[in-house]
C-alpha positions as CSV (number, residue, x, y, z in Angstrom):
1,M,-11.9,40.5,33.7
2,S,-12.4,36.9,32.8
3,A,-10.8,34.3,35.0
4,T,-7.9,32.4,33.5
5,H,-7.8,28.7,33.7
6,P,-4.6,26.6,33.8
7,T,-3.8,25.0,30.5
8,S,-4.5,21.2,30.8
9,R,-1.7,19.0,29.6
10,P,-2.3,15.7,27.9
11,V,-1.7,12.8,30.2
12,P,0.5,10.1,28.6
13,A,-1.2,6.8,28.2
14,A,-0.1,4.2,30.7
15,T,1.8,1.3,29.3
16,T,1.9,-2.3,30.4
17,A,4.6,-4.9,30.2
18,L,2.7,-6.6,27.4
19,S,2.3,-3.5,25.3
20,R,6.0,-2.6,25.8
21,M,7.1,-6.1,24.7
22,A,4.6,-6.0,21.7
23,A,6.1,-2.7,20.6
24,L,9.6,-4.1,20.8
25,A,8.5,-7.2,19.0
26,R,7.0,-5.2,16.1
27,A,10.2,-3.2,15.7
28,E,12.4,-6.3,15.8
29,L,10.2,-8.0,13.3
30,T,10.7,-5.1,10.9
31,L,14.5,-5.3,11.3
32,L,14.5,-9.1,10.9
33,G,12.7,-8.7,7.6
34,R,15.5,-6.6,6.3
35,T,18.2,-9.0,7.2
36,R,18.5,-11.5,4.4
37,G,21.0,-13.8,6.0
38,A,18.9,-14.2,9.1
39,L,15.8,-14.9,6.9
40,V,17.6,-17.6,4.9
41,A,18.8,-19.3,8.1
42,A,15.4,-19.0,9.8
43,L,13.1,-19.9,6.9
44,F,14.9,-22.1,4.4
45,V,17.7,-24.1,6.1
46,P,15.3,-25.9,8.5
47,L,13.2,-26.9,5.5
48,V,16.1,-28.6,3.7
49,L,17.8,-30.5,6.5
50,P,15.0,-32.9,7.2
51,V,15.4,-34.2,3.7
52,S,19.0,-35.1,4.6
53,T,17.8,-36.9,7.7
54,S,15.2,-38.8,5.7
55,Q,17.9,-39.9,3.2
56,A,20.2,-40.9,6.1
57,S,17.5,-42.9,7.7
58,Q,17.5,-45.3,4.8
59,E,20.9,-46.6,5.9
60,M,19.8,-47.2,9.5
61,D,18.1,-50.1,11.2
62,L,15.3,-48.0,12.7
63,A,13.2,-51.0,13.5
64,E,15.8,-52.1,16.0
65,A,15.2,-48.8,17.9
66,G,11.4,-49.1,17.5
67,L,11.3,-46.1,15.1
68,D,10.5,-45.4,11.5
69,T,11.4,-42.7,9.1
70,G,8.6,-40.4,10.3
71,T,9.4,-40.6,14.0
72,L,13.0,-39.9,13.2
73,V,12.5,-37.0,10.7
74,L,9.7,-35.1,12.4
75,P,11.5,-34.5,15.8
76,A,14.6,-33.7,13.9
77,A,12.7,-31.1,11.8
78,V,11.5,-29.5,15.1
79,G,15.1,-29.5,16.4
80,F,16.5,-27.9,13.2
81,S,13.9,-25.2,13.4
82,L,14.7,-24.4,17.0
83,L,18.4,-24.3,16.3
84,F,18.3,-22.2,13.1
85,A,15.1,-20.1,13.4
86,V,15.4,-19.3,17.1
87,Y,18.8,-20.0,18.6
88,S,21.1,-18.9,15.8
89,V,19.0,-15.9,14.8
90,L,18.6,-14.6,18.3
91,V,22.4,-14.8,19.0
92,G,22.9,-12.4,16.1
93,T,20.0,-10.2,17.2
94,F,21.2,-9.7,20.7
95,V,24.8,-9.1,19.7
96,V,23.9,-6.6,16.9
97,R,21.4,-4.7,19.1
98,R,24.0,-4.5,21.9
99,E,26.8,-3.2,19.6
100,E,24.4,-0.6,18.1
101,L,23.7,0.6,21.6
102,V,20.0,-0.2,21.2
103,L,19.8,-2.3,24.4
104,K,21.6,0.4,26.3
105,R,19.1,3.1,25.2
106,L,16.2,0.9,26.0
107,R,17.4,0.4,29.5
108,T,17.2,4.2,30.1
109,G,13.4,4.1,29.7
110,E,10.6,2.3,31.6
111,V,11.2,-1.0,29.9
112,R,12.6,-3.7,32.2
113,D,15.5,-5.9,31.4
114,V,13.3,-9.0,31.0
115,E,10.9,-7.1,28.8
116,I,13.8,-6.0,26.5
117,L,15.0,-9.6,26.1
118,A,11.6,-11.1,25.7
119,G,10.3,-8.5,23.3
120,S,13.5,-8.8,21.2
121,A,13.2,-12.6,21.1
122,L,9.4,-12.7,20.4
123,P,9.5,-12.5,16.5
124,A,12.1,-15.3,16.3
125,V,10.3,-17.5,18.8
126,L,7.0,-17.0,17.0
127,T,8.7,-17.8,13.7
128,G,10.2,-20.9,15.1
129,L,6.8,-22.0,16.6
130,A,5.0,-21.5,13.2
131,Q,7.7,-23.3,11.4
132,C,7.7,-26.2,13.8
133,L,3.9,-26.6,13.4
134,L,4.3,-26.4,9.6
135,L,7.1,-28.9,9.5
136,A,5.2,-31.3,11.8
137,A,2.1,-31.1,9.6
138,G,4.2,-31.6,6.4
139,C,6.1,-34.5,7.8
140,A,2.9,-36.2,9.1
141,L,1.3,-35.8,5.7
142,L,4.3,-36.7,3.4
143,L,5.5,-39.6,5.6
144,D,2.0,-40.9,6.2
145,M,2.2,-40.6,10.0
146,S,-0.7,-41.2,12.3
147,A,-1.9,-38.6,14.9
148,P,0.3,-38.2,18.0
149,S,-0.5,-40.7,20.7
150,A,0.5,-38.3,23.5
151,P,0.1,-34.8,22.0
152,H,0.8,-33.2,25.4
153,L,4.3,-34.5,25.4
154,A,5.0,-33.0,21.9
155,V,3.6,-29.6,23.1
156,L,5.6,-29.7,26.2
157,G,8.8,-30.6,24.3
158,L,8.2,-27.8,21.7
159,L,7.4,-25.1,24.3
160,S,10.4,-26.0,26.5
161,G,12.6,-26.0,23.4
162,L,11.5,-22.5,22.4
163,V,12.2,-21.1,25.9
164,M,15.5,-22.9,26.2
165,C,16.8,-21.8,22.8
166,A,15.9,-18.2,23.5
167,A,17.7,-18.3,26.8
168,L,20.7,-20.2,25.4
169,A,20.9,-17.5,22.6
170,A,21.2,-14.8,25.3
171,V,23.9,-16.8,27.0
172,T,25.9,-17.2,23.8
173,A,25.5,-13.5,23.0
174,S,27.0,-12.7,26.3
175,F,30.3,-14.1,25.1
176,T,30.1,-13.0,21.5
177,R,32.0,-9.8,20.7
178,T,30.8,-8.7,17.3
179,G,28.0,-9.3,14.8
180,E,30.5,-11.1,12.6
181,S,31.5,-13.5,15.3
182,A,27.8,-14.1,16.0
183,Q,27.9,-16.3,12.9
184,V,30.5,-18.6,14.5
185,T,29.8,-18.8,18.2
186,P,26.5,-20.6,17.8
187,M,28.1,-23.4,15.7
188,P,29.5,-25.6,18.6
189,L,26.1,-26.0,20.2
190,M,24.3,-26.5,16.9
191,L,26.7,-29.2,15.7
192,V,26.8,-31.0,19.0
193,S,23.0,-30.9,19.1
194,M,22.5,-32.1,15.5
195,L,24.9,-35.0,16.0
196,G,24.2,-36.0,19.6
197,S,20.6,-35.1,20.4
198,G,18.9,-37.7,18.3
199,M,18.3,-35.7,15.1
200,F,20.5,-37.5,12.7
201,F,21.2,-40.6,14.8
202,P,18.7,-42.0,17.3
203,L,20.2,-42.5,20.8
204,E,18.9,-46.0,20.8
205,L,21.4,-46.9,18.1
206,L,24.4,-45.5,20.0
207,P,26.5,-47.3,22.6
208,D,25.0,-47.0,26.1
209,R,27.7,-44.8,27.6
210,V,27.6,-42.4,24.6
211,A,23.8,-42.3,24.7
212,S,23.9,-41.5,28.5
213,V,26.1,-38.5,27.8
214,C,24.0,-37.4,24.8
215,A,20.9,-37.5,26.9
216,L,22.2,-34.6,28.9
217,L,22.5,-32.3,25.9
218,P,20.1,-29.3,25.7
219,L,18.1,-30.4,22.7
220,T,17.9,-34.1,23.6
221,P,14.9,-33.8,26.0
222,V,13.1,-31.7,23.3
223,V,13.6,-34.3,20.7
224,T,12.7,-37.1,23.2
225,L,9.5,-35.5,24.2
226,V,8.4,-34.6,20.7
227,R,9.2,-38.2,19.5
228,G,7.4,-39.6,22.5
229,G,4.4,-37.5,21.7
230,W,4.0,-39.4,18.4
231,T,5.1,-42.9,19.4
232,G,3.4,-42.8,22.8
233,D,6.0,-45.3,24.2
234,L,7.8,-42.9,26.6
235,S,7.6,-44.2,30.1
236,A,6.9,-42.1,33.2
237,N,10.5,-42.2,34.3
238,E,11.8,-41.3,30.8
239,T,9.3,-38.4,30.6
240,L,10.3,-37.1,34.1
241,G,14.0,-37.4,33.1
242,A,13.5,-35.4,29.9
243,V,11.4,-32.7,31.6
244,A,14.0,-32.4,34.4
245,T,16.8,-32.1,32.0
246,A,15.0,-29.4,30.0
247,V,14.1,-27.4,33.1
248,A,17.6,-27.7,34.4
249,W,19.0,-26.2,31.2
250,I,16.5,-23.4,31.3
251,V,17.3,-22.6,34.9
252,V,21.0,-22.6,34.3
253,S,20.6,-20.5,31.2
254,V,18.5,-17.9,33.0
255,F,21.0,-17.7,35.8
256,A,23.8,-17.3,33.3
257,V,22.0,-14.5,31.5
258,R,21.3,-12.7,34.8
259,R,25.0,-13.1,35.8
260,W,26.9,-12.4,32.5
261,F,24.6,-10.8,29.9
262,R,26.2,-7.6,28.7
263,W,24.1,-4.6,27.8
264,E,26.9,-2.4,26.4
265,P,29.4,-3.1,23.6
266,R,32.3,-5.3,24.5
267,R,35.7,-3.6,24.4
C-alpha cells in the first residue's frame, strides 16, 4: 500500500502596505474615471481659472507689491489645482465610499485605516501633482517667466499643499452627510482660500490687519512658498513662518481625522 501524502495548500502571497495602497489606488482611479462631474472639476476648472486671474491682474498695481502677472498667476494656478483636483474631489470620494459601505468593508480586512485613506486619496493627489506641474510649465512658457530662483521652496510648497488638501478633505468629509452635500461642504474653504490666500489678490495689496489674518489661512503658505520659489525674495523668517503655518494645518487636520472621521454612514 502506497503511503498517502497530505495535500499541500497554496500559501497566500504576503502583502505590504505599499501593495495594499496601490491596489486601492488602482480601484479608486477606475471609479474616478467613471465620474464625469469629478473629472470636470479635477481636469478642466483649474485650467480655466488662471485665465480669470490673468485678466484681473491687469487692473492691479502689481509692481507696488514687487510682482508681475506671472508671479501672480502661476501660484494661483497651483492653488486652484489643489482646491479642485485634490480637495474637492477627495471630499466627494470619502463621503461616497463611506455611504456605500466601502470603507467599512475595507476595515474588516488587513488594510489599516491610514492605508485606506492614503490609497483612496492617491489618484487625486497624483492628478493634482501632474496638473500643478503642467500648469507651472504652461504659465512659465506663456508668460515668459524665468526659471525659479529657489526651486526648493516651490517644491516644499507644492508637497505640503498636496498633503494638507488631502487631510482637509478627510476632515470635511467627516462632517458631510451625503454625496449630494459633498458638492456644497467644500465651498466655504474654497471660496475663502481663493479670495484670501493670495490667488486673486496678493496679500501685499491688502490692509496690514487683513493680510495678517489671511496669512493664517490653509492655502496661504502654499501660495507664498510657490511664489517665493520663483521670485527668490522670501526671507528666512517669512519662509519659516509659511512652513510653520502649513505644518500646523497638517497636524491639526490629522488630529481631526483621527478624532472625528466616520467610517460608517451617518444616520
